[in-house]
C-alpha positions as CSV (number, residue, x, y, z in Angstrom):
1,X,119.2,62.3,115.7
2,X,119.8,63.9,112.4
3,X,122.7,66.0,111.2
4,X,122.0,69.6,111.9
5,X,123.7,72.8,110.7
6,X,124.9,75.0,113.6
7,X,123.1,78.4,113.7
8,X,124.9,81.0,111.7
9,X,126.5,78.4,109.3
10,X,124.5,77.8,106.2
11,X,125.7,75.4,103.6
12,X,125.5,76.8,100.1
13,X,124.9,73.4,98.6
14,X,123.7,70.1,99.9
15,X,124.7,66.9,98.2
16,X,123.0,63.6,98.9
17,X,124.2,60.3,97.7
18,X,122.1,58.3,95.2
19,X,122.2,55.3,97.5
20,X,122.4,55.1,101.3
21,X,122.8,52.2,103.6
22,X,120.4,52.7,106.5
23,X,117.9,50.9,108.7
24,X,114.8,49.5,106.9
25,X,111.6,49.5,109.1
26,X,109.8,47.1,106.7
27,X,108.4,43.9,108.3
28,X,110.5,41.8,105.9
29,X,113.8,43.5,106.6
30,X,114.1,45.1,110.0
31,X,117.9,45.6,109.5
32,X,120.3,47.9,107.7
33,X,119.8,47.7,103.9
34,X,120.8,49.7,100.8
35,X,118.2,52.4,100.0
36,X,117.7,54.4,96.8
37,X,117.5,58.2,97.5
38,X,115.2,60.5,95.6
39,X,113.7,63.9,96.4
40,X,110.1,63.8,97.6
41,X,107.8,66.0,95.4
42,X,104.5,67.6,96.5
43,X,101.5,65.5,95.6
44,X,98.6,66.8,93.4
45,X,96.1,68.8,95.4
46,X,92.7,67.0,95.7
47,X,89.6,68.7,94.6
48,X,87.6,66.8,97.2
49,X,89.5,67.9,100.3
50,X,87.2,69.6,102.8
51,X,89.1,72.9,102.7
52,X,89.0,73.0,98.9
53,X,85.3,72.2,98.8
54,X,84.5,74.9,101.3
55,X,86.7,77.4,99.4
56,X,85.1,76.6,96.0
57,X,81.5,76.9,97.5
58,X,82.3,80.3,99.0
59,X,83.9,81.6,95.8
60,X,81.0,80.5,93.6
61,X,78.7,83.2,92.3
62,X,79.1,87.0,92.4
63,X,81.1,88.9,95.0
64,X,84.7,88.5,93.9
65,X,87.5,87.2,96.1
66,X,86.0,86.1,99.5
67,X,89.1,85.0,101.4
68,X,92.4,86.8,101.9
69,X,95.2,86.1,99.4
70,X,98.5,85.6,101.2
71,X,101.2,88.1,100.1
72,X,103.6,88.3,103.1
73,X,105.9,85.5,102.1
74,X,108.9,85.4,104.4
75,X,110.7,82.1,103.6
76,X,113.1,81.9,100.6
77,X,113.6,78.2,100.8
78,X,111.7,75.0,101.4
79,X,112.6,72.1,103.6
80,X,114.1,69.2,101.6
81,X,112.5,65.7,102.1
82,X,114.4,62.6,101.0
83,X,112.5,59.6,99.9
84,X,114.4,56.4,100.9
85,X,113.3,53.3,99.0
86,X,114.6,49.9,100.3
87,X,116.2,48.0,97.4
88,X,115.2,44.6,98.8
89,X,111.6,45.1,100.1
90,X,110.6,48.4,98.4
91,X,109.5,50.0,101.7
92,X,109.6,53.8,101.5
93,X,110.7,56.1,104.3
94,X,110.7,59.9,104.2
95,X,113.6,61.7,105.8
96,X,113.3,65.5,106.2
97,X,116.5,67.4,106.1
98,X,117.3,71.1,106.5
99,X,116.4,74.1,104.4
100,X,118.6,74.9,101.4
101,X,118.4,76.8,98.2
102,X,120.6,74.3,96.2
103,X,120.1,70.6,96.5
104,X,121.7,67.8,94.4
105,X,121.6,64.0,94.4
106,X,125.1,63.0,93.4
107,X,126.8,59.7,92.4
108,X,129.1,59.6,95.4
109,X,129.6,61.6,98.7
110,X,131.9,64.5,98.1
111,X,134.5,65.4,100.7
112,X,134.6,68.8,102.4
113,X,131.9,70.3,100.1
114,X,129.1,70.8,102.7
115,X,127.3,68.1,104.7
116,X,125.9,65.1,102.9
117,X,122.8,63.3,104.0
């Protein structure tokens, strides 16, 4: 189970430590190890994904925009995903945490300044 924020209470700022001692699922370790924490970034979109190929084929030629362009954006935040890299075997694990507007990876855990993951 992960730490969750109780409904109605939203943390203004989430601080994550640069290193975290947690379980490593790698075949070499299989025990608690020190992990380096970074923020997961969105990968580059592939031009050869089926949806993109279909969209480009439909857009080609005359006729303007063929599919609806999404305008009704409701969310103001994105879910934060932490990338945990084992320092001994380099195995990577992704740990999704809650939504927040402000997210920081700090040197050490701060006391009483919002939950740290």
